[in-house]
KEKE-3310 file (N, C-alpha, C; in steps of 0.2 Angstrom, whole numbers, plus 5000, padded with zeros to 4 digits):
npx = (5540:5536:5540:5529:5521:5531:5531:5518:5519:5528:5521:5510:5516:5523:5514:5514:5509:5505:5512:5521:5529:5533:5542:5551:5557:5562:5572:5580:5585:5592:5601:5609:5614:5621:5631:5638:5642:5652:5662:5660:5656:5640:5632:5620:5616:5611:5605:5613:5627:5631:5642:5655:5663:5678:5681:5693:5701:5699:5700:5689:5677:5667:5652:5645:5653:5666:5676:5689:5688:5691:5687:5683:5689:5679:5667:5656:5641:5639:5631:5631:5624:5619:5622:5611:5601:5603:5601:5587:5581:5584:5576:5580:5581)
npy = (5702:5694:5687:5688:5698:5708:5710:5714:5727:5733:5734:5742:5754:5758:5758:5747:5731:5716:5705:5711:5717:5706:5701:5712:5712:5699:5701:5710:5703:5693:5700:5705:5693:5687:5697:5697:5684:5684:5691:5705:5720:5726:5741:5750:5766:5773:5762:5750:5738:5724:5710:5697:5688:5680:5665:5656:5640:5629:5620:5610:5604:5589:5591:5581:5569:5574:5572:5577:5588:5594:5610:5616:5630:5644:5655:5668:5676:5693:5707:5724:5736:5753:5770:5778:5769:5762:5773:5776:5764:5765:5776:5788:5803)
npz = (5298:5284:5267:5259:5265:5264:5250:5248:5255:5246:5235:5238:5242:5230:5219:5211:5204:5213:5208:5200:5210:5217:5207:5206:5219:5219:5208:5214:5225:5219:5211:5221:5227:5217:5214:5227:5227:5217:5223:5224:5233:5239:5240:5248:5249:5265:5269:5270:5268:5258:5259:5256:5269:5273:5280:5289:5288:5302:5318:5325:5338:5340:5349:5355:5355:5357:5348:5338:5324:5307:5301:5286:5276:5272:5264:5270:5270:5273:5282:5284:5293:5288:5294:5293:5294:5306:5314:5312:5317:5330:5334:5331:5321)
capx = (5537:5538:5541:5522:5520:5535:5528:5512:5521:5531:5515:5506:5520:5525:5509:5515:5505:5509:5516:5527:5532:5537:5547:5556:5560:5567:5577:5585:5589:5596:5607:5614:5617:5626:5637:5642:5646:5658:5667:5659:5652:5634:5631:5614:5616:5606:5602:5618:5630:5632:5648:5657:5669:5682:5682:5699:5700:5700:5699:5683:5676:5660:5650:5643:5659:5672:5681:5692:5687:5694:5682:5686:5689:5673:5665:5650:5638:5639:5627:5633:5619:5621:5621:5604:5596:5604:5597:5580:5579:5585:5572:5583:5580)
capy = (5703:5688:5689:5690:5705:5713:5711:5719:5733:5736:5735:5748:5760:5759:5757:5741:5725:5711:5701:5715:5718:5700:5701:5717:5709:5693:5703:5714:5698:5689:5704:5705:5687:5687:5702:5695:5678:5685:5695:5712:5723:5729:5746:5754:5771:5774:5756:5746:5735:5716:5708:5691:5687:5674:5661:5652:5633:5629:5614:5611:5597:5587:5592:5575:5564:5577:5571:5583:5588:5600:5613:5619:5637:5645:5662:5669:5682:5698:5713:5729:5742:5760:5774:5780:5763:5762:5779:5775:5758:5768:5781:5795:5805)
capz = (5291:5279:5260:5256:5268:5261:5243:5249:5256:5240:5230:5241:5242:5223:5214:5207:5206:5218:5203:5198:5216:5218:5202:5208:5225:5217:5204:5218:5229:5214:5209:5227:5228:5211:5215:5233:5226:5213:5227:5225:5239:5236:5245:5247:5254:5269:5271:5272:5263:5258:5256:5259:5273:5273:5286:5289:5291:5309:5321:5330:5341:5340:5356:5358:5356:5359:5343:5334:5317:5303:5298:5280:5275:5268:5263:5273:5268:5279:5281:5289:5293:5287:5299:5293:5296:5313:5318:5311:5321:5337:5335:5330:5314)
cpx = (5540:5538:5534:5520:5524:5533:5522:5514:5524:5526:5511:5510:5523:5520:5510:5510:5509:5514:5522:5532:5536:5543:5553:5560:5565:5573:5583:5589:5594:5602:5612:5618:5623:5632:5641:5646:5652:5663:5666:5655:5646:5632:5625:5614:5610:5603:5608:5622:5631:5638:5649:5663:5672:5683:5688:5697:5702:5698:5693:5682:5668:5658:5648:5648:5665:5678:5683:5690:5689:5688:5685:5685:5682:5672:5658:5647:5638:5635:5629:5628:5622:5619:5614:5599:5597:5600:5590:5577:5580:5581:5574:5582:5586)
cpy = (5697:5691:5691:5697:5710:5715:5716:5726:5737:5738:5741:5754:5762:5759:5752:5736:5721:5707:5705:5717:5712:5699:5706:5714:5704:5696:5707:5708:5694:5693:5704:5699:5686:5691:5699:5689:5679:5690:5702:5714:5727:5734:5750:5760:5772:5768:5751:5743:5727:5715:5700:5691:5681:5671:5656:5645:5633:5622:5615:5604:5596:5587:5586:5570:5567:5576:5577:5582:5594:5603:5617:5627:5638:5653:5662:5675:5687:5704:5718:5735:5748:5764:5777:5775:5762:5767:5778:5769:5761:5774:5788:5797:5806)
cpz = (5287:5272:5257:5259:5265:5254:5243:5250:5250:5235:5232:5240:5235:5218:5209:5208:5210:5214:5201:5204:5218:5213:5203:5214:5223:5213:5209:5222:5225:5212:5215:5228:5223:5212:5221:5231:5222:5217:5227:5231:5236:5242:5243:5252:5258:5272:5274:5266:5264:5256:5258:5263:5273:5279:5285:5291:5298:5312:5326:5334:5341:5348:5359:5360:5359:5354:5339:5327:5313:5300:5292:5280:5271:5268:5267:5271:5274:5277:5286:5288:5292:5293:5299:5295:5303:5317:5318:5316:5329:5338:5334:5323:5311)
residu = (UNK:UNK:UNK:UNK:UNK:UNK:UNK:UNK:UNK:UNK:UNK:UNK:UNK:UNK:UNK:UNK:UNK:UNK:UNK:UNK:UNK:UNK:UNK:UNK:UNK:UNK:UNK:UNK:UNK:UNK:UNK:UNK:UNK:UNK:UNK:UNK:UNK:UNK:UNK:UNK:UNK:UNK:UNK:UNK:UNK:UNK:UNK:UNK:UNK:UNK:UNK:UNK:UNK:UNK:UNK:UNK:UNK:UNK:UNK:UNK:UNK:UNK:UNK:UNK:UNK:UNK:UNK:UNK:UNK:UNK:UNK:UNK:UNK:UNK:UNK:UNK:UNK:UNK:UNK:UNK:UNK:UNK:UNK:UNK:UNK:UNK:UNK:UNK:UNK:UNK:UNK:UNK:UNK)
# end
């Protein structure tokens, strides 16, 4: 499912127009990004949670040349599926 198909599904199930569904989806995504960027964890009960995980600085190698390079510390977005979501995907009610 791509973004336009998701917008269609939102519009169908919520009786919103496609334009309003697009705005709603954009607002939800932006709110999640803003919260995780500021260090907060976003939890949607029954679905999952979004957070940022810290990656420490480390040493890596260029696979073509074998040269050693330093990889700086960074933050990575993380999603953890909730138990109800996992059960639904596995066909359990």
